[in-house]
N, C-alpha and C positions, 0 to 999 in steps of 0.2 A: 676864425675860418678851418674847419677840420680838411683833412688831408684828403679827403677824394676832392671838395673844389678846387682846392690850393693845388694837383697834378691834372684835371679837372681845364681848369685856367689858362693853367704850366704847356700844358698839351696842345693845345689851343696858340697858345704867342711861338711856341716852336716849332707848326704846320702855318707860321701862315710869312708870307716872301717876305726877304730880307728888303725889297723894293720897297717890299710897300707899310714896312713900320717908319720905316723913313722920311718916305715921303710925308706922310700923314704929318698934321698936326697934333699935339696931345691933347687935344680934344676929340678929336676925329681918331685919333688909334684907341682914347681910351673904350669911345660911342661904335667901333669896331669891333671891339672886342666883346664888352656886352654884347650885343649884338649877334658874335657868335656864340657864344655861351648861350644866351633864351633859346638861339635857334637846336640848342640839342632838344633833345626830348626827358635825361636826366634832370636839367639843372633847373633847380627846384626855384621860383621867382622872392621866396621872403626870403633868398641870399643877395637878392639887387645889393640890396644898401651897405653889406659888406660886402662884397665884389667889386662896388665902384670903386665904396672907397679905397679897398687893397690895391688897386691896379692904379688909381692916382696916385699913393705914396707908390706905387714905384716904378712911372713911370721910365726914371734914367737904368733903371737899372734892363728892364726889358726890350731898352734903344739897344744898351752897353753887348747883351747880353747878341740880341739880334747881327750884330754888326762882330759878333767874332767863327759867331756858326759859319 
């Protein structure tokens, strides 16, 4: 994953309210993040498999970071 895509994703993660992240199960959280990315006109859909895999492997980190914010 390139740096701009990582920044784009983590920007979305940081913008999500903590209660929303904690209230979603892993699958729903992943779907919400992917949906948010796809709604961004600068997101290239060919990156979807890579981003989905990345999010899936980082769910615990995403939850931990959101709780510390």
